[in-house]
C-alpha positions as CSV (number, residue, x, y, z in Angstrom):
1,M,64.3,-16.1,-123.8
2,R,64.9,-17.4,-120.2
3,G,68.3,-17.7,-118.6
4,R,71.6,-16.0,-119.0
5,C,73.3,-15.3,-122.3
6,I,76.7,-13.6,-122.9
7,I,77.1,-12.2,-126.4
8,L,80.5,-11.2,-127.6
9,D,80.4,-9.0,-130.7
10,H,81.5,-5.7,-132.2
11,L,79.4,-2.5,-132.5
12,E,80.3,0.4,-134.8
13,G,83.8,-1.1,-135.1
14,R,84.3,-1.3,-131.3
15,E,84.7,-4.5,-129.3
16,A,81.6,-5.0,-127.1
17,A,80.0,-7.5,-124.8
18,A,76.4,-7.8,-123.6
19,L,74.8,-9.8,-120.8
20,M,71.2,-10.8,-121.3
21,V,69.2,-12.1,-118.4
22,D,65.7,-13.5,-119.1
23,G,65.6,-11.6,-122.4
24,H,66.6,-8.2,-120.8
25,L,69.9,-6.4,-121.1
26,D,71.5,-6.6,-117.7
27,D,75.0,-5.3,-118.5
28,F,76.9,-3.9,-121.4
29,L,80.6,-3.2,-122.0
30,I,82.0,-1.4,-125.0
31,E,85.5,-0.3,-126.0
32,S,86.4,3.3,-125.6
33,D,89.1,5.6,-127.0
34,A,90.1,6.5,-123.4
35,P,92.4,4.3,-121.4
36,A,90.5,1.4,-119.8
37,P,90.5,1.0,-116.0
38,G,93.3,-1.3,-114.9
39,T,95.8,0.3,-117.3
40,I,99.2,0.7,-115.6
41,Y,101.6,3.6,-116.4
42,R,105.1,4.5,-115.6
43,A,104.2,8.2,-114.9
44,R,106.2,11.3,-114.0
45,A,105.0,13.6,-111.3
46,D,104.3,17.1,-112.7
47,R,102.9,19.6,-110.3
48,P,101.0,19.4,-107.0
49,V,97.6,20.9,-106.5
50,K,97.5,21.3,-102.7
51,G,94.0,22.8,-102.7
52,Q,92.7,19.6,-104.2
53,G,95.1,17.3,-102.2
54,G,96.7,15.7,-105.2
55,M,99.2,15.9,-108.0
56,F,99.0,16.1,-111.8
57,L,101.1,13.4,-113.5
58,T,102.5,13.1,-117.1
59,V,101.4,9.8,-118.7
60,P,101.7,8.7,-122.4
61,G,99.3,10.7,-124.4
62,G,98.1,13.1,-121.7
63,S,97.9,13.8,-118.0
64,A,96.6,12.0,-115.0
65,F,95.5,13.1,-111.5
66,L,96.7,11.3,-108.3
67,R,95.0,12.1,-105.0
68,Q,98.3,12.2,-103.1
69,V,101.0,14.8,-102.6
70,K,102.9,13.5,-99.5
71,G,106.2,11.9,-100.4
72,L,106.1,13.0,-104.1
73,A,108.3,15.5,-105.8
74,P,108.0,17.0,-109.3
75,G,110.0,14.9,-111.8
76,Q,109.7,11.7,-109.8
77,L,108.8,8.5,-111.7
78,L,106.1,6.2,-110.2
79,L,103.8,3.4,-111.2
80,V,100.1,4.2,-111.2
81,Q,96.9,2.5,-112.3
82,V,93.8,3.9,-114.0
83,T,90.8,3.7,-111.7
84,G,88.0,4.9,-114.0
85,Y,87.0,7.2,-116.8
86,A,87.6,10.9,-116.6
87,E,85.0,13.5,-117.0
88,P,85.3,15.5,-120.3
89,G,88.2,17.9,-120.2
90,K,89.6,16.4,-117.0
91,A,92.7,14.3,-116.2
92,I,92.6,10.5,-115.9
93,P,92.0,9.4,-112.3
94,V,94.8,7.1,-111.1
95,T,96.1,5.4,-107.9
96,Q,99.4,4.0,-106.7
97,K,97.6,1.0,-105.2
98,L,98.0,-1.5,-108.0
99,L,95.7,-4.5,-108.4
100,F,96.1,-7.3,-110.9
101,K,92.7,-8.9,-111.5
102,S,91.7,-12.0,-113.3
103,R,88.8,-14.5,-113.2
104,Y,89.8,-16.2,-110.0
105,A,92.5,-14.1,-108.4
106,I,93.4,-10.5,-107.4
107,I,97.1,-10.0,-106.7
108,T,97.6,-7.1,-104.3
109,P,101.2,-5.8,-104.2
110,G,102.0,-4.0,-101.0
111,T,99.1,-5.6,-99.1
112,P,100.3,-9.0,-97.9
113,G,98.1,-11.9,-96.8
114,L,95.9,-14.6,-98.4
115,N,92.1,-13.8,-98.4
116,L,88.9,-15.3,-99.7
117,S,85.7,-13.7,-100.9
118,R,83.2,-13.5,-98.1
119,S,80.5,-15.0,-100.3
120,I,82.3,-18.4,-100.1
121,R,80.8,-19.7,-96.9
122,D,81.4,-23.5,-96.9
123,D,84.2,-24.3,-94.5
124,A,85.5,-27.2,-96.5
125,E,85.6,-25.2,-99.7
126,R,87.4,-22.3,-97.9
127,D,90.0,-24.8,-96.6
128,R,90.5,-26.2,-100.1
129,L,91.0,-22.8,-101.7
130,L,93.4,-21.6,-98.9
131,E,95.5,-24.7,-99.5
132,I,95.7,-23.9,-103.2
133,A,96.6,-20.3,-102.4
134,H,99.3,-21.3,-100.0
135,D,100.9,-23.8,-102.4
136,T,100.8,-21.4,-105.4
137,M,101.9,-18.2,-103.6
138,E,104.6,-19.8,-101.5
139,G,107.6,-17.4,-101.4
140,A,105.7,-14.7,-103.4
141,P,106.0,-11.1,-102.0
142,F,102.4,-10.2,-102.9
143,G,99.0,-10.5,-101.3
144,L,96.2,-12.5,-102.8
145,I,92.4,-12.4,-102.8
146,L,90.5,-15.4,-104.2
147,R,87.3,-14.2,-105.9
148,S,83.8,-15.7,-105.5
149,S,84.2,-17.4,-108.9
150,C,86.7,-19.8,-107.2
151,D,83.8,-21.6,-105.4
152,G,83.7,-25.1,-106.9
153,A,86.2,-24.3,-109.7
154,D,88.9,-26.7,-110.9
155,Q,92.0,-26.7,-108.7
156,D,94.4,-26.6,-111.6
157,E,92.6,-23.7,-113.3
158,I,92.7,-21.6,-110.1
159,A,96.4,-22.4,-109.5
160,E,97.3,-21.5,-113.1
161,D,95.4,-18.2,-112.9
162,I,97.1,-17.3,-109.6
163,A,100.5,-18.1,-111.0
164,R,99.9,-16.1,-114.2
165,M,98.8,-13.0,-112.4
166,A,101.6,-13.2,-109.8
167,E,104.1,-13.5,-112.7
168,L,102.5,-10.5,-114.4
169,A,102.6,-8.4,-111.2
170,G,106.3,-9.3,-110.7
171,A,107.2,-8.2,-114.3
172,V,105.4,-4.9,-113.9
173,L,106.9,-4.1,-110.5
174,D,110.4,-5.0,-111.6
175,D,110.2,-2.3,-114.3
176,T,113.4,-0.2,-114.5
177,G,112.5,2.3,-117.3
178,T,113.3,5.9,-117.2
179,E,110.5,7.4,-119.4
180,T,106.8,7.6,-119.2
181,E,105.3,4.4,-120.7
182,T,102.2,2.2,-120.8
183,L,103.2,-1.0,-119.0
184,L,99.9,-2.8,-119.0
185,D,96.7,-2.1,-120.9
186,G,93.4,-2.6,-119.1
187,D,91.1,-5.4,-120.1
188,G,88.8,-5.0,-123.1
189,P,85.1,-5.8,-123.1
190,H,85.5,-9.5,-124.0
191,A,88.2,-10.1,-121.4
192,L,86.1,-8.3,-118.8
193,A,83.1,-10.4,-119.6
194,W,85.2,-13.6,-119.1
195,R,86.7,-12.1,-115.9
196,D,83.6,-10.7,-114.2
197,W,80.5,-12.5,-115.6
198,T,81.2,-15.8,-114.1
199,A,77.8,-17.2,-113.4
200,P,76.8,-20.1,-115.8
201,A,75.6,-18.7,-119.1
202,E,75.2,-19.5,-122.8
203,I,78.1,-17.9,-124.8
204,V,77.4,-16.5,-128.2
205,T,80.3,-15.4,-130.4
206,E,78.8,-15.6,-133.9
207,A,78.6,-12.5,-136.1
208,Q,75.4,-10.5,-135.7
209,G,74.9,-11.8,-132.2
210,F,73.7,-8.4,-130.9
211,A,71.0,-8.2,-133.6
212,D,69.9,-11.8,-133.2
213,H,69.5,-11.6,-129.4
214,G,67.8,-8.2,-129.0
215,V,70.8,-6.3,-127.8
216,L,70.5,-3.6,-130.4
217,D,66.9,-2.9,-129.5
218,A,67.8,-2.7,-125.8
219,L,70.7,-0.3,-126.5
220,T,68.4,2.0,-128.6
221,A,66.0,2.1,-125.6
222,A,68.9,2.7,-123.2
223,C,70.2,5.7,-125.2
224,G,66.9,7.5,-124.3
225,P,66.1,8.9,-120.9
226,V,63.1,6.8,-120.1
227,E,63.4,3.6,-118.0
228,P,60.1,1.7,-117.4
229,L,59.4,0.5,-113.9
230,A,57.5,-2.5,-112.6
231,G,53.9,-1.5,-111.8
232,G,53.6,1.1,-114.6
233,G,55.8,3.8,-113.3
234,R,58.8,5.4,-115.1
235,M,62.1,7.0,-114.2
236,F,63.9,9.6,-116.4
237,I,67.7,9.4,-116.3
238,E,69.3,12.6,-117.6
239,P,73.0,13.2,-117.4
240,T,74.1,16.9,-117.1
241,R,77.6,18.3,-116.8
242,A,77.4,18.5,-113.0
243,L,75.4,15.4,-112.1
244,I,73.0,12.7,-113.2
245,A,69.4,13.6,-112.5
246,V,66.8,10.8,-111.9
247,D,63.2,11.7,-111.8
248,V,60.7,9.0,-110.6
249,N,57.1,9.1,-112.0
250,T,54.2,7.0,-110.6
251,G,52.6,6.7,-114.0
252,P,48.8,5.8,-114.1
253,D,48.8,4.6,-110.5
254,S,46.8,7.0,-108.3
255,S,46.5,4.9,-105.1
256,L,47.8,6.1,-101.7
257,A,50.8,3.8,-102.0
258,A,51.7,4.9,-105.5
259,G,54.8,6.9,-104.4
260,I,56.4,4.2,-102.3
261,K,55.7,1.5,-104.9
262,A,57.3,3.5,-107.7
263,N,60.3,4.4,-105.5
264,L,60.9,0.8,-104.5
265,A,60.7,-0.2,-108.2
266,C,63.3,2.6,-108.9
267,A,65.6,1.2,-106.2
268,R,65.5,-2.3,-107.7
269,A,65.9,-1.0,-111.3
270,L,68.5,1.7,-110.8
271,P,71.8,-0.3,-110.7
272,R,71.0,-2.1,-114.0
273,A,69.9,1.2,-115.6
274,L,73.2,2.9,-114.6
275,R,75.3,-0.1,-115.6
276,V,73.9,-0.4,-119.1
277,R,74.2,3.3,-119.7
278,G,77.7,3.4,-118.3
279,L,76.9,6.3,-115.9
280,G,78.8,7.3,-112.8
281,G,79.6,10.4,-110.7
282,Q,77.1,12.4,-108.6
283,I,73.5,11.1,-108.9
284,T,70.5,12.9,-107.5
285,L,67.1,11.1,-107.2
286,D,64.0,13.2,-107.3
287,L,61.6,10.5,-106.0
288,A,57.9,10.2,-106.2
289,P,56.1,11.8,-103.1
290,M,56.0,9.4,-100.1
291,P,55.7,9.8,-96.4
292,K,58.9,10.2,-94.4
293,K,58.2,7.0,-92.6
294,D,58.7,5.1,-95.8
295,R,62.2,6.4,-96.4
296,R,63.8,3.6,-94.4
297,S,62.1,1.0,-96.6
298,F,63.4,2.7,-99.7
299,E,66.9,2.9,-98.3
300,T,66.9,-0.8,-97.4
301,A,65.8,-1.7,-101.0
302,L,68.4,0.6,-102.5
303,R,71.2,-0.8,-100.4
304,A,70.2,-4.4,-101.3
305,A,70.0,-3.6,-105.0
306,F,73.5,-2.0,-105.1
307,R,75.1,-4.7,-102.9
308,S,75.7,-7.0,-105.9
309,D,76.4,-4.3,-108.4
310,S,79.8,-4.3,-110.1
311,E,80.6,-0.6,-109.6
312,E,81.4,0.9,-106.2
313,T,78.5,3.2,-105.2
314,A,78.2,5.3,-102.0
315,L,74.7,5.9,-100.7
316,V,75.1,9.4,-99.4
317,G,71.7,10.2,-98.1
318,W,68.8,12.7,-98.1
319,T,69.0,16.4,-98.9
320,P,67.0,19.1,-97.2
321,L,64.7,19.2,-100.3
322,G,64.0,15.5,-99.9
323,H,66.2,14.3,-102.8
324,Y,68.4,11.2,-102.3
325,E,72.1,11.4,-103.4
326,L,74.6,8.8,-104.5
327,Q,78.2,8.9,-105.6
328,R,79.1,6.2,-108.2
329,K,82.5,5.3,-109.5
330,R,83.0,6.1,-113.2
331,G,84.1,2.6,-114.1
332,R,82.2,2.4,-117.5
333,T,82.3,4.1,-120.8
334,P,79.1,6.3,-121.1
335,L,76.9,4.7,-123.7
336,D,76.0,8.0,-125.3
337,G,79.6,8.9,-125.7
338,V,80.5,6.0,-127.9
339,L,77.3,5.3,-129.9
340,T,76.3,7.6,-132.7
């Protein structure tokens, strides 16, 4: 099936959303038992860990870790937001830099100014959106970023979205409670699909949507380590406790250019493979053999592939052994942790 299709369904009793592009699973979100990124807590500072440059906090149902010590004292109450999923046995990662995200707007308390997504290039459209932002945010003490989805969107819809998020930010920041509490739950898979998958697509909400559109078969394949590559190669994606190991295999190709062709195919396929599997953290690529002169071409392809990816990924570079390392935000629920 050609085109984009968003399927909203449930899997094993959990809310889930899938994005199919030309018949292939391009993205997948599923509900987790852990707090979703975006959740905001009123937390209590517990104890500093100076060797790690941070502080453990008490939050409802457990503990969190904030990479900040300066200006905080044990027992102090503060507002924090979950930034990702914790590794097994570790505290929830949080930040004091709160963001209120919706389909069109991101409200940024503590960071004033009105800004537009850089992907909106048309001058007339930028002027139109800035006018909407000025009118809606007049007198508000927060900053605002208008997302790329605003390009060509209805003026009233954008203004309503901005006003709603600004009101929500004001309500959270005006909190005067004295105990640890969850002030705002992070968005679930269906809300995230509406918020982030903004390109035109067919929307499917009927029961059994995953089965009817090939999502279940794609998830079964993603639960395994093998990811086929264009040209006949394969990459094996295997999470360990310390890192995610990716091994690239050229397959049946025995030509002189087999290594660089397989590695370029890996670069193009890796963001989607990690998204669907919900993987993040330290990633080490054991690439197919190729001359050092081809490394720049590989890096260029990898950088281009991750530029449009939804999760923040740092391309760290080459190791003395010739491996390539990345550091990826743990912003997704690992697929093998929620599917049985």
